[in-house]
C-alpha positions as CSV (number, residue, x, y, z in Angstrom):
1,M,-19.2,-20.5,-22.3
2,S,-22.2,-22.8,-22.7
3,L,-22.9,-25.3,-19.9
4,S,-23.4,-28.0,-22.6
5,A,-20.1,-27.2,-24.4
6,P,-17.6,-30.1,-24.6
7,L,-14.8,-29.7,-22.1
8,D,-11.6,-28.4,-23.6
9,P,-8.9,-31.1,-22.9
10,A,-6.5,-28.3,-21.8
11,L,-8.8,-27.5,-18.9
12,V,-8.8,-31.0,-17.5
13,L,-6.9,-31.0,-14.2
14,T,-4.1,-33.5,-13.8
15,R,-3.5,-32.7,-10.1
16,S,-5.7,-32.2,-7.0
17,T,-6.9,-28.8,-6.1
18,D,-6.4,-29.6,-2.3
19,A,-3.5,-27.2,-2.0
20,L,-5.7,-24.3,-3.1
21,F,-8.3,-25.0,-0.5
22,R,-6.2,-25.5,2.6
23,P,-6.7,-22.9,5.4
24,F,-3.9,-20.4,6.0
25,R,-3.1,-18.6,9.2
26,L,-2.1,-14.9,8.9
27,K,-1.5,-13.1,12.2
28,G,-4.8,-13.2,14.0
29,I,-7.0,-14.5,11.2
30,T,-7.4,-17.8,9.4
31,L,-8.2,-17.7,5.7
32,P,-10.4,-20.7,4.7
33,N,-8.4,-21.2,1.5
34,R,-5.5,-19.8,-0.5
35,I,-7.6,-17.7,-3.0
36,V,-7.3,-13.9,-2.8
37,M,-9.3,-11.5,-4.8
38,A,-6.8,-9.1,-6.3
39,P,-7.4,-5.4,-6.0
40,M,-9.0,-4.0,-9.2
41,T,-10.1,-0.4,-9.8
42,R,-13.8,-0.3,-10.5
43,S,-14.7,3.4,-10.3
44,H,-18.3,2.9,-9.2
45,S,-18.3,5.0,-6.0
46,P,-19.5,8.5,-6.7
47,A,-17.8,11.2,-4.6
48,G,-15.7,8.4,-3.1
49,V,-18.6,6.7,-1.3
50,P,-19.4,3.0,-2.3
51,G,-23.1,2.4,-2.6
52,P,-25.2,-0.8,-2.1
53,D,-24.1,-2.0,-5.6
54,V,-20.4,-2.0,-4.6
55,A,-21.1,-3.7,-1.3
56,A,-23.1,-6.4,-3.1
57,Y,-20.3,-6.9,-5.7
58,Y,-17.8,-7.7,-3.0
59,R,-20.4,-9.8,-1.1
60,R,-20.9,-12.0,-4.1
61,R,-17.2,-12.9,-4.2
62,A,-17.3,-13.8,-0.5
63,E,-20.3,-16.0,-1.2
64,G,-18.5,-17.5,-4.1
65,G,-15.7,-18.8,-1.9
66,V,-12.9,-16.3,-2.0
67,G,-10.6,-16.8,1.0
68,L,-9.6,-13.1,1.3
69,I,-10.9,-10.1,-0.6
70,I,-8.5,-7.1,-1.2
71,T,-10.6,-4.2,-2.3
72,E,-9.8,-1.9,-5.2
73,G,-7.4,0.9,-4.3
74,T,-8.9,3.4,-1.9
75,R,-7.8,7.0,-1.3
76,P,-6.1,8.1,2.0
77,P,-7.0,11.6,3.2
78,H,-4.4,13.5,1.2
79,P,-5.2,16.2,-1.3
80,A,-3.1,14.7,-4.1
81,A,-3.9,11.1,-3.4
82,G,-6.2,10.4,-6.3
83,F,-7.5,11.5,-9.7
84,D,-10.8,9.7,-10.1
85,P,-13.7,11.0,-8.1
86,K,-15.4,7.5,-8.3
87,V,-12.6,5.7,-6.5
88,P,-13.5,5.0,-2.8
89,C,-12.2,7.0,0.1
90,L,-10.8,5.3,3.1
91,Y,-11.9,8.0,5.5
92,G,-15.1,9.4,6.8
93,E,-18.0,7.7,8.6
94,D,-19.6,6.5,5.3
95,A,-16.4,5.2,3.7
96,L,-16.4,1.5,3.3
97,R,-18.4,0.3,6.3
98,R,-21.3,-1.1,4.2
99,V,-18.8,-3.1,2.1
100,V,-17.2,-4.6,5.3
101,E,-20.5,-5.5,6.8
102,E,-21.8,-7.2,3.6
103,V,-18.6,-9.3,3.3
104,H,-18.6,-10.3,6.9
105,D,-22.3,-11.2,6.8
106,A,-21.4,-13.6,4.0
107,G,-18.7,-15.1,6.1
108,G,-15.8,-13.5,4.2
109,L,-12.6,-11.7,5.1
110,I,-11.6,-8.3,3.6
111,F,-8.6,-5.9,3.5
112,P,-8.7,-2.5,1.9
113,Q,-5.9,-1.4,-0.3
114,L,-4.5,2.0,0.4
115,W,-3.5,3.8,-2.9
116,H,-1.8,7.1,-3.4
117,V,-1.2,7.8,-7.1
118,G,1.5,10.4,-6.7
119,M,2.7,11.5,-10.1
120,V,0.5,9.0,-12.1
121,V,-1.9,11.6,-13.4
122,S,-1.7,14.5,-15.9
123,P,-1.9,18.0,-14.4
124,G,-5.5,19.3,-14.4
125,Q,-6.9,15.8,-14.4
126,Q,-8.2,15.9,-10.8
127,P,-11.4,18.0,-10.9
128,G,-12.8,18.4,-7.4
129,I,-10.3,16.1,-5.8
130,G,-6.7,17.2,-5.5
131,V,-4.0,19.6,-6.5
132,R,-1.1,19.4,-8.8
133,P,0.5,15.9,-8.6
134,I,3.5,15.5,-6.3
135,G,6.2,12.9,-6.1
136,P,9.7,12.4,-4.8
137,S,11.2,14.4,-7.7
138,G,8.2,15.6,-9.6
139,L,8.9,13.0,-12.3
140,S,6.1,11.0,-13.9
141,K,8.6,8.8,-15.6
142,P,12.4,9.0,-16.2
143,G,13.2,12.4,-17.6
144,E,9.7,13.7,-17.6
145,K,9.0,16.3,-15.0
146,T,5.3,17.1,-14.7
147,G,4.8,17.8,-11.0
148,V,6.3,19.1,-7.9
149,P,9.1,17.4,-5.8
150,M,7.9,16.7,-2.3
151,T,9.2,18.8,0.5
152,Q,9.8,17.2,4.0
153,A,6.4,18.7,5.0
154,D,4.8,17.0,2.0
155,I,6.4,13.7,3.0
156,D,5.3,14.0,6.6
157,A,1.7,14.9,5.5
158,A,1.6,11.8,3.2
159,I,2.8,9.5,5.9
160,E,0.2,10.9,8.3
161,A,-2.5,10.4,5.7
162,Y,-1.6,6.7,5.2
163,A,-1.6,6.3,9.0
164,Q,-5.0,8.0,9.4
165,A,-6.5,5.8,6.7
166,A,-5.0,2.6,8.3
167,Q,-6.5,3.6,11.6
168,S,-9.9,4.1,9.9
169,A,-9.6,0.6,8.3
170,R,-9.3,-1.0,11.7
171,E,-12.1,1.1,13.1
172,L,-14.4,0.2,10.2
173,G,-13.9,-3.5,11.0
174,F,-11.6,-4.6,8.2
175,D,-9.6,-7.8,8.9
176,G,-6.2,-6.4,7.7
177,L,-4.7,-3.8,5.3
178,E,-2.7,-3.6,2.1
179,L,-0.4,-0.7,1.1
180,H,-0.1,-0.2,-2.7
181,G,3.6,0.1,-3.3
182,A,3.6,-1.1,-6.9
183,H,3.2,-0.1,-10.6
184,G,4.8,3.3,-10.4
185,Y,2.5,4.9,-7.9
186,L,3.6,7.1,-4.9
187,I,5.4,4.6,-2.7
188,D,6.9,2.9,-5.8
189,Q,8.0,6.3,-7.1
190,F,10.4,6.5,-4.1
191,F,11.6,2.9,-4.8
192,W,12.3,3.5,-8.5
193,E,15.5,5.3,-9.5
194,G,13.8,6.6,-12.6
195,T,11.4,8.7,-10.6
196,N,13.5,9.3,-7.4
197,Q,16.4,11.6,-8.1
198,R,16.5,13.0,-4.6
199,D,19.8,13.8,-2.9
200,D,18.5,13.7,0.7
201,K,17.8,10.7,3.0
202,Y,14.9,9.5,0.8
203,G,17.1,9.1,-2.3
204,G,20.3,7.3,-3.2
205,D,20.8,3.6,-3.7
206,L,18.1,0.9,-3.7
207,V,18.2,0.4,0.0
208,A,18.1,4.2,0.7
209,R,15.1,4.5,-1.6
210,T,13.1,2.2,0.7
211,R,13.1,4.8,3.5
212,F,9.8,6.5,2.6
213,A,8.0,3.2,2.5
214,A,9.6,2.0,5.7
215,E,8.5,5.2,7.5
216,V,4.9,4.7,6.1
217,I,4.9,1.1,7.3
218,R,6.2,1.9,10.8
219,E,3.7,4.7,11.3
220,V,0.8,2.6,10.0
221,R,1.9,-0.2,12.3
222,S,1.8,2.2,15.2
223,R,-1.8,3.0,14.5
224,I,-3.1,-0.6,13.8
225,G,-1.2,-2.4,16.5
226,P,1.0,-5.5,16.3
227,D,-1.7,-8.1,15.5
228,F,-3.5,-6.5,12.5
229,P,-2.2,-8.1,9.3
230,L,-0.3,-5.7,7.0
231,A,0.4,-6.5,3.4
232,L,2.6,-4.6,0.9
233,R,2.1,-4.9,-2.8
234,F,5.2,-4.3,-4.9
235,S,6.3,-4.9,-8.4
236,Q,9.4,-4.7,-10.6
237,W,7.4,-3.4,-13.6
238,K,5.8,0.0,-13.8
239,L,2.8,1.4,-15.8
240,Q,5.4,3.8,-17.3
241,D,7.9,1.0,-18.1
242,Y,7.1,-2.7,-18.3
243,D,10.7,-3.7,-18.4
244,A,11.7,-1.7,-15.3
245,K,13.6,-3.6,-12.6
246,L,14.1,-2.4,-9.1
247,A,16.3,-5.5,-8.3
248,R,18.2,-7.2,-11.1
249,T,19.6,-10.0,-8.9
250,A,18.4,-12.0,-6.0
251,T,21.0,-10.3,-3.8
252,E,19.6,-6.9,-4.7
253,L,16.0,-8.1,-4.1
254,E,17.0,-9.3,-0.6
255,A,18.6,-5.9,0.2
256,F,15.5,-4.1,-1.0
257,L,13.0,-6.3,0.9
258,N,14.8,-6.5,4.3
259,P,14.1,-2.9,5.4
260,L,10.4,-3.3,4.5
261,A,10.1,-6.6,6.4
262,A,11.8,-5.1,9.4
263,A,9.5,-2.1,9.3
264,G,6.5,-4.4,9.8
265,V,5.2,-6.1,6.6
266,D,3.5,-9.4,7.4
267,V,2.9,-10.5,3.8
268,F,4.3,-9.4,0.4
269,H,1.9,-9.2,-2.5
270,C,4.3,-9.7,-5.5
271,S,2.7,-8.2,-8.6
272,T,3.6,-9.8,-11.9
273,R,1.7,-9.8,-15.2
274,R,2.3,-13.5,-15.8
275,F,2.8,-15.6,-12.7
276,W,4.6,-18.4,-14.5
277,E,7.6,-16.3,-15.6
278,P,10.9,-16.8,-13.7
279,E,12.2,-13.6,-12.0
280,F,15.9,-14.3,-12.4
281,P,18.0,-16.5,-14.7
282,G,18.9,-19.9,-13.4
283,S,15.8,-20.5,-11.4
284,D,12.1,-21.2,-12.1
285,L,11.0,-19.2,-9.0
286,N,8.8,-16.3,-9.7
287,L,8.9,-13.0,-7.8
288,A,6.7,-14.3,-5.0
289,G,8.9,-17.4,-4.8
290,W,12.1,-15.4,-4.5
291,T,10.5,-13.0,-2.0
292,K,9.4,-15.9,0.3
293,K,12.8,-17.5,0.0
294,L,14.7,-14.4,0.9
295,T,12.5,-12.9,3.6
296,G,10.7,-16.0,5.1
297,R,7.5,-13.9,5.0
298,P,4.3,-15.3,3.4
299,T,3.8,-14.2,-0.2
300,I,0.9,-13.7,-2.6
301,T,1.5,-14.5,-6.3
302,V,-0.6,-12.9,-9.0
303,G,-0.7,-12.5,-12.8
304,S,-3.1,-14.0,-15.4
305,V,-4.2,-16.9,-13.2
306,S,-6.6,-19.1,-15.2
307,L,-6.4,-16.7,-18.3
308,D,-4.3,-16.9,-21.4
309,S,-3.2,-13.3,-21.6
310,D,-2.1,-10.6,-19.3
311,F,-4.3,-7.6,-18.5
312,M,-2.4,-5.0,-20.6
313,T,-2.6,-7.3,-23.7
314,T,-6.4,-7.5,-23.1
315,F,-6.7,-3.8,-23.0
316,R,-4.3,-2.8,-25.8
317,V,-4.3,-5.7,-28.2
318,T,-7.4,-7.8,-27.8
319,D,-10.7,-7.3,-25.9
320,S,-10.8,-10.6,-24.1
321,A,-8.9,-13.4,-22.4
322,S,-9.8,-17.1,-22.7
323,V,-10.0,-19.6,-19.8
324,T,-7.0,-21.8,-19.2
325,G,-6.2,-24.6,-16.8
326,I,-4.5,-24.1,-13.4
327,D,-2.2,-27.1,-13.1
328,E,0.9,-24.8,-13.1
329,I,-0.3,-22.7,-10.2
330,L,-1.3,-25.8,-8.2
331,K,2.1,-27.4,-8.8
332,R,3.9,-24.3,-7.5
333,L,1.5,-23.9,-4.5
334,E,2.0,-27.6,-3.6
335,H,5.8,-27.1,-3.7
336,G,5.5,-24.1,-1.3
337,E,6.9,-21.5,-3.7
338,F,4.3,-19.1,-2.4
339,D,1.4,-19.2,0.1
340,L,-1.6,-17.4,-1.5
341,V,-2.9,-16.9,-5.1
342,A,-4.5,-13.7,-6.2
343,V,-7.1,-13.9,-8.9
344,G,-8.1,-10.7,-10.8
345,R,-10.0,-10.5,-14.0
346,A,-11.4,-14.0,-13.8
347,L,-13.2,-13.0,-10.6
348,I,-14.7,-9.9,-12.3
349,V,-16.7,-12.1,-14.6
350,N,-17.0,-15.2,-12.4
351,P,-18.0,-14.3,-8.8
352,E,-18.1,-18.0,-7.9
353,W,-14.7,-18.9,-9.4
354,P,-13.4,-20.6,-6.3
355,D,-16.5,-22.8,-5.9
356,K,-16.5,-23.7,-9.6
357,I,-12.8,-24.6,-9.4
358,R,-13.4,-26.8,-6.3
359,K,-16.2,-28.6,-8.2
360,G,-14.2,-28.9,-11.4
361,A,-17.0,-27.0,-13.3
362,W,-14.8,-25.6,-16.0
363,N,-17.7,-25.3,-18.5
364,E,-19.3,-22.9,-16.1
365,I,-16.3,-20.5,-16.1
366,G,-16.6,-17.7,-18.6
367,P,-13.8,-15.8,-20.3
368,F,-12.9,-12.3,-19.4
369,R,-14.2,-9.5,-21.7
370,R,-13.1,-5.9,-21.4
371,E,-16.7,-4.7,-21.5
372,A,-17.2,-6.3,-18.1
373,L,-15.2,-3.5,-16.5
374,A,-18.2,-1.2,-17.1
375,Q,-20.4,-3.3,-14.8
376,L,-20.5,-4.7,-11.3
377,I,-21.4,-8.3,-12.1
């Protein structure tokens, strides 16, 4: 977008941005504002080791005013955890230390996201990384068995891998940690009835299906201590089924969330594709709003913030998303519906998105284009 272009009337703010730039206290850290960089896979770390280009990429977002950076998904030390050799590892001396140091040097705060893909990979698609994919029932989606059901030994090994990676995160100097429990990956495969058909203690009704995640959370908490912030990202939708629902009512959502909060989650990252959509009939609250109301825990909302189309539309229908205003997100934040706002694709192409929003410099904010994914801008 040209700096001399006339300002689109739709982008003129009708409310103050103050709510977005208020500090927020989370356990032992204070975020300078409510803006979170959403985790986005970049695949620029050969052999799982991020180089100077990846560290500089995250540093630019800290310099641009992001309150909290959550890294792209990183692999725990488990043989079936990942399928992409260019996704960072969260283990080993050279793991993400350079990234942490660069972000901290720029005055930023950063969490890694721990990501085990489970069944979300085709057999044979993991050269040099893992083995045949495993999941709670070997199902990649309802009715499609493409892998191996996890034994108790497999479950114990996966939990230990999460815990080891969490301990590494603290030792590497991260400020907190996020577990990826969304979108149909391993933790979520235990949540989702369509991929969890177990008849042991890890299967059953919605509450019973939280057991694996709760055990991961408790073991992670034992390694990181009580004061290290722990986030859990979860979603209703899945990569395999956009219309999937773990909880169809607020009552079911409360029953699902309570064991996870009790296990040690400090903040819920509530993944939706469009933040403005209500989660249940009869209320305008989105998923983050309901989660905060039901648990009393802080929440992060996410989903096409400042863009006019969701990410899957961008990838499958169009190749770009245009810039929109942020009045709706500001209104909801002012009303206390949620506490933090995660920004994804807009930050890929606009490292200084927070500073530009603060200044009202809409003409300096560029649209997202799919081609940007091939670069570390």
